[in-house]
MIPA-484992 format. One record per residue: residue number from 0; chain; x, y, z of N, C-alpha, C in turn. Coordinates in steps of 0.05 Angstrom, whole numbers, always signed. Each point is the difference from the previous one (the first is absolute). Layout:
N
loza->NUM; nugu->A; n.east->X; n.north->Y; n.up->Z; ca.east->X; ca.north->Y; ca.up->Z; c.east->X; c.north->Y; c.up->Z
...
***
This chain:
81
loza->0; nugu->A; n.east->+319; n.north->+21; n.up->-1223; ca.east->-13; ca.north->+26; ca.up->+10; c.east->-16; c.north->-9; c.up->+26
loza->1; nugu->A; n.east->-16; n.north->-18; n.up->-7; ca.east->-18; ca.north->-7; ca.up->+22; c.east->+12; c.north->-10; c.up->+25
loza->2; nugu->A; n.east->+24; n.north->-18; n.up->-4; ca.east->+18; ca.north->-7; ca.up->+20; c.east->+11; c.north->+27; c.up->+17
loza->3; nugu->A; n.east->+10; n.north->+21; n.up->-18; ca.east->+9; ca.north->+24; ca.up->+18; c.east->-23; c.north->+9; c.up->+18
loza->4; nugu->A; n.east->-22; n.north->+5; n.up->-11; ca.east->-26; ca.north->+10; ca.up->+13; c.east->-2; c.north->-16; c.up->+28
loza->5; nugu->A; n.east->-3; n.north->-27; n.up->-7; ca.east->-2; ca.north->-18; ca.up->+27; c.east->+22; c.north->+5; c.up->+21
loza->6; nugu->A; n.east->+27; n.north->+3; n.up->-11; ca.east->+21; ca.north->-2; ca.up->+16; c.east->+3; c.north->+28; c.up->+16
loza->7; nugu->A; n.east->-13; n.north->+23; n.up->-11; ca.east->-7; ca.north->+25; ca.up->+8; c.east->-19; c.north->+1; c.up->+23
loza->8; nugu->A; n.east->-21; n.north->-12; n.up->-4; ca.east->-22; ca.north->+0; ca.up->+15; c.east->+6; c.north->-19; c.up->+24
loza->9; nugu->A; n.east->+17; n.north->-19; n.up->-2; ca.east->+9; ca.north->-19; ca.up->+25; c.east->+18; c.north->+20; c.up->+18
loza->10; nugu->A; n.east->+15; n.north->+16; n.up->-17; ca.east->+18; ca.north->+13; ca.up->+18; c.east->-13; c.north->+22; c.up->+17
loza->11; nugu->A; n.east->-18; n.north->+11; n.up->-18; ca.east->-17; ca.north->+23; ca.up->+20; c.east->-15; c.north->-16; c.up->+19
loza->12; nugu->A; n.east->-13; n.north->-19; n.up->-5; ca.east->-17; ca.north->-19; ca.up->+22; c.east->+21; c.north->-6; c.up->+21
loza->13; nugu->A; n.east->+21; n.north->-6; n.up->-4; ca.east->+20; ca.north->-10; ca.up->+19; c.east->+5; c.north->+23; c.up->+22
loza->14; nugu->A; n.east->+6; n.north->+26; n.up->-17; ca.east->+10; ca.north->+22; ca.up->+14; c.east->-26; c.north->+7; c.up->+15
loza->15; nugu->A; n.east->-18; n.north->+3; n.up->-9; ca.east->-26; ca.north->+8; ca.up->+17; c.east->-5; c.north->-19; c.up->+22
loza->16; nugu->A; n.east->+7; n.north->-25; n.up->+1; ca.east->-7; ca.north->-19; ca.up->+20; c.east->+23; c.north->+10; c.up->+22
loza->17; nugu->A; n.east->+26; n.north->+3; n.up->-8; ca.east->+20; ca.north->+0; ca.up->+18; c.east->+5; c.north->+32; c.up->+13
loza->18; nugu->A; n.east->-10; n.north->+17; n.up->-17; ca.east->+6; ca.north->+30; ca.up->+11; c.east->-10; c.north->+8; c.up->+24
loza->19; nugu->A; n.east->-21; n.north->-12; n.up->+13; ca.east->-14; ca.north->+6; ca.up->+22; c.east->+17; c.north->-13; c.up->+20
loza->20; nugu->A; n.east->+9; n.north->-24; n.up->+0; ca.east->+20; ca.north->-15; ca.up->+14; c.east->+25; c.north->+18; c.up->+9
loza->21; nugu->A; n.east->+12; n.north->+7; n.up->-24; ca.east->+23; ca.north->+16; ca.up->+4; c.east->+0; c.north->+26; c.up->+10
loza->22; nugu->A; n.east->-25; n.north->+11; n.up->-2; ca.east->-9; ca.north->+25; ca.up->+10; c.east->+0; c.north->-7; c.up->+33
loza->23; nugu->A; n.east->-13; n.north->-17; n.up->+5; ca.east->-5; ca.north->-6; ca.up->+30; c.east->+31; c.north->-6; c.up->+15
loza->24; nugu->A; n.east->+12; n.north->-10; n.up->-12; ca.east->+27; ca.north->-11; ca.up->+7; c.east->+15; c.north->+25; c.up->+4
loza->25; nugu->A; n.east->-1; n.north->+19; n.up->-20; ca.east->+15; ca.north->+26; ca.up->-1; c.east->-11; c.north->+18; c.up->+27
loza->26; nugu->A; n.east->-27; n.north->+0; n.up->+3; ca.east->-11; ca.north->+19; ca.up->+28; c.east->+7; c.north->-21; c.up->+20
loza->27; nugu->A; n.east->+3; n.north->-21; n.up->+1; ca.east->+9; ca.north->-15; ca.up->+28; c.east->+29; c.north->+12; c.up->+6
loza->28; nugu->A; n.east->+17; n.north->-4; n.up->-23; ca.east->+28; ca.north->+9; ca.up->+9; c.east->+0; c.north->+29; c.up->+7
loza->29; nugu->A; n.east->-14; n.north->+15; n.up->-13; ca.east->+5; ca.north->+30; ca.up->+7; c.east->-10; c.north->+6; c.up->+27
loza->30; nugu->A; n.east->-22; n.north->-13; n.up->+9; ca.east->-15; ca.north->+3; ca.up->+27; c.east->+26; c.north->-14; c.up->+21
loza->31; nugu->A; n.east->+8; n.north->-21; n.up->-10; ca.east->+23; ca.north->-13; ca.up->+24; c.east->+21; c.north->+19; c.up->+0
loza->32; nugu->A; n.east->+10; n.north->+13; n.up->-19; ca.east->+22; ca.north->+14; ca.up->-1; c.east->-6; c.north->+24; c.up->+19
loza->33; nugu->A; n.east->-22; n.north->+15; n.up->-1; ca.east->-4; ca.north->+24; ca.up->+14; c.east->-4; c.north->-9; c.up->+31
loza->34; nugu->A; n.east->-9; n.north->-24; n.up->+2; ca.east->-3; ca.north->-8; ca.up->+26; c.east->+28; c.north->-4; c.up->+16
loza->35; nugu->A; n.east->+21; n.north->-11; n.up->-17; ca.east->+26; ca.north->-1; ca.up->+7; c.east->+10; c.north->+28; c.up->+8
loza->36; nugu->A; n.east->-6; n.north->+20; n.up->-16; ca.east->+13; ca.north->+27; ca.up->+3; c.east->-13; c.north->+8; c.up->+27
loza->37; nugu->A; n.east->-24; n.north->-4; n.up->+0; ca.east->-14; ca.north->+11; ca.up->+30; c.east->+10; c.north->-10; c.up->+25
loza->38; nugu->A; n.east->+9; n.north->-28; n.up->-6; ca.east->+8; ca.north->-15; ca.up->+26; c.east->+28; c.north->+10; c.up->+4
loza->39; nugu->A; n.east->+19; n.north->+5; n.up->-20; ca.east->+25; ca.north->+13; ca.up->+1; c.east->-2; c.north->+30; c.up->+14
loza->40; nugu->A; n.east->-18; n.north->+13; n.up->-5; ca.east->-1; ca.north->+28; ca.up->+11; c.east->-10; c.north->-5; c.up->+28
loza->41; nugu->A; n.east->-16; n.north->-14; n.up->+6; ca.east->-9; ca.north->-11; ca.up->+32; c.east->+23; c.north->-6; c.up->+9
loza->42; nugu->A; n.east->+17; n.north->-21; n.up->-12; ca.east->+26; ca.north->-6; ca.up->+19; c.east->+18; c.north->+21; c.up->+3
loza->43; nugu->A; n.east->+4; n.north->+16; n.up->-21; ca.east->+19; ca.north->+24; ca.up->+4; c.east->-10; c.north->+23; c.up->+19
loza->44; nugu->A; n.east->-27; n.north->-1; n.up->+1; ca.east->-11; ca.north->+20; ca.up->+21; c.east->+4; c.north->-13; c.up->+26
loza->45; nugu->A; n.east->+0; n.north->-27; n.up->+5; ca.east->+4; ca.north->-12; ca.up->+27; c.east->+32; c.north->+3; c.up->+6
loza->46; nugu->A; n.east->+16; n.north->-7; n.up->-19; ca.east->+30; ca.north->+1; ca.up->+5; c.east->+6; c.north->+31; c.up->+9
loza->47; nugu->A; n.east->-11; n.north->+22; n.up->-15; ca.east->+1; ca.north->+28; ca.up->+9; c.east->-9; c.north->+1; c.up->+32
loza->48; nugu->A; n.east->-23; n.north->-6; n.up->+2; ca.east->-9; ca.north->-1; ca.up->+30; c.east->+17; c.north->-12; c.up->+19
loza->49; nugu->A; n.east->+8; n.north->-23; n.up->-6; ca.east->+22; ca.north->-14; ca.up->+18; c.east->+23; c.north->+15; c.up->+3
loza->50; nugu->A; n.east->+13; n.north->+12; n.up->-23; ca.east->+23; ca.north->+16; ca.up->+3; c.east->-2; c.north->+25; c.up->+18
loza->51; nugu->A; n.east->-23; n.north->+13; n.up->-4; ca.east->-7; ca.north->+23; ca.up->+19; c.east->-6; c.north->-7; c.up->+29
loza->52; nugu->A; n.east->-9; n.north->-25; n.up->+7; ca.east->-1; ca.north->-8; ca.up->+24; c.east->+28; c.north->-8; c.up->+13
loza->53; nugu->A; n.east->+17; n.north->-9; n.up->-20; ca.east->+27; ca.north->-1; ca.up->+10; c.east->+17; c.north->+24; c.up->+8
loza->54; nugu->A; n.east->-6; n.north->+19; n.up->-19; ca.east->+10; ca.north->+24; ca.up->+8; c.east->-11; c.north->+13; c.up->+22
loza->55; nugu->A; n.east->-26; n.north->+0; n.up->+0; ca.east->-14; ca.north->+11; ca.up->+28; c.east->+13; c.north->-12; c.up->+26
loza->56; nugu->A; n.east->+6; n.north->-25; n.up->-1; ca.east->+9; ca.north->-17; ca.up->+22; c.east->+29; c.north->+10; c.up->+7
loza->57; nugu->A; n.east->+16; n.north->+0; n.up->-23; ca.east->+28; ca.north->+13; ca.up->+6; c.east->+0; c.north->+29; c.up->+9
loza->58; nugu->A; n.east->-19; n.north->+15; n.up->-12; ca.east->+0; ca.north->+28; ca.up->+15; c.east->-6; c.north->-1; c.up->+28
loza->59; nugu->A; n.east->-18; n.north->-13; n.up->+8; ca.east->-10; ca.north->-5; ca.up->+27; c.east->+26; c.north->-9; c.up->+16
loza->60; nugu->A; n.east->+13; n.north->-19; n.up->-8; ca.east->+25; ca.north->-10; ca.up->+14; c.east->+20; c.north->+19; c.up->+2
loza->61; nugu->A; n.east->+5; n.north->+13; n.up->-19; ca.east->+17; ca.north->+23; ca.up->-4; c.east->-4; c.north->+18; c.up->+20
loza->62; nugu->A; n.east->-26; n.north->+14; n.up->-1; ca.east->-12; ca.north->+19; ca.up->+23; c.east->+5; c.north->-13; c.up->+28
loza->63; nugu->A; n.east->-3; n.north->-24; n.up->+2; ca.east->+1; ca.north->-11; ca.up->+32; c.east->+28; c.north->+3; c.up->+4
loza->64; nugu->A; n.east->+19; n.north->-8; n.up->-17; ca.east->+30; ca.north->+0; ca.up->+5; c.east->+7; c.north->+24; c.up->+8
loza->65; nugu->A; n.east->-12; n.north->+23; n.up->-18; ca.east->+8; ca.north->+27; ca.up->+5; c.east->-7; c.north->+13; c.up->+27
loza->66; nugu->A; n.east->-21; n.north->-11; n.up->+8; ca.east->-10; ca.north->+8; ca.up->+28; c.east->+12; c.north->-14; c.up->+18
loza->67; nugu->A; n.east->+13; n.north->-25; n.up->-3; ca.east->+15; ca.north->-11; ca.up->+19; c.east->+27; c.north->+16; c.up->+3
loza->68; nugu->A; n.east->+12; n.north->+4; n.up->-24; ca.east->+23; ca.north->+20; ca.up->+3; c.east->+0; c.north->+23; c.up->+14
loza->69; nugu->A; n.east->-23; n.north->+18; n.up->-6; ca.east->-6; ca.north->+23; ca.up->+13; c.east->+1; c.north->-5; c.up->+31
loza->70; nugu->A; n.east->-16; n.north->-21; n.up->+7; ca.east->-3; ca.north->-3; ca.up->+30; c.east->+25; c.north->-6; c.up->+7
loza->71; nugu->A; n.east->+19; n.north->-16; n.up->-11; ca.east->+28; ca.north->-8; ca.up->+10; c.east->+18; c.north->+25; c.up->+2
loza->72; nugu->A; n.east->-2; n.north->+20; n.up->-22; ca.east->+15; ca.north->+20; ca.up->+0; c.east->-10; c.north->+20; c.up->+24
loza->73; nugu->A; n.east->-27; n.north->+1; n.up->+2; ca.east->-9; ca.north->+15; ca.up->+22; c.east->+9; c.north->-8; c.up->+28
loza->74; nugu->A; n.east->+5; n.north->-29; n.up->+11; ca.east->+11; ca.north->-6; ca.up->+17; c.east->+26; c.north->+2; c.up->+6
loza->75; nugu->A; n.east->+15; n.north->+0; n.up->-23; ca.east->+28; ca.north->+9; ca.up->+1; c.east->+7; c.north->+28; c.up->+10
loza->76; nugu->A; n.east->-17; n.north->+16; n.up->-14; ca.east->+5; ca.north->+28; ca.up->+10; c.east->-12; c.north->+8; c.up->+29
loza->77; nugu->A; n.east->-20; n.north->-14; n.up->+10; ca.east->-6; ca.north->+0; ca.up->+26; c.east->+26; c.north->-10; c.up->+17
loza->78; nugu->A; n.east->+14; n.north->-22; n.up->-7; ca.east->+22; ca.north->-8; ca.up->+18; c.east->+25; c.north->+16; c.up->-1
loza->79; nugu->A; n.east->+2; n.north->+17; n.up->-22; ca.east->+21; ca.north->+17; ca.up->-5; c.east->-4; c.north->+23; c.up->+20
loza->80; nugu->A; n.east->-22; n.north->+6; n.up->+2; ca.east->-6; ca.north->+30; ca.up->+16; c.east->+4; c.north->-9; c.up->+27
***
């Protein structure tokens, strides 16, 4: 009976000593995970921004080409007259 009480006390003491360390490790892991998610969101926002910049560049290039074609068509009409 005394041995059981001592063993139970040792188990409780061991848990009381290790619980704060386990808690700290869990908190560190949770915080690190949230930082990773934040970085992924920032990266995806940067990727979206890069994609939008590429689209804008493409649209400007297309607009320039359309202006060139309109100019060429205007020159052809002038020559036909």
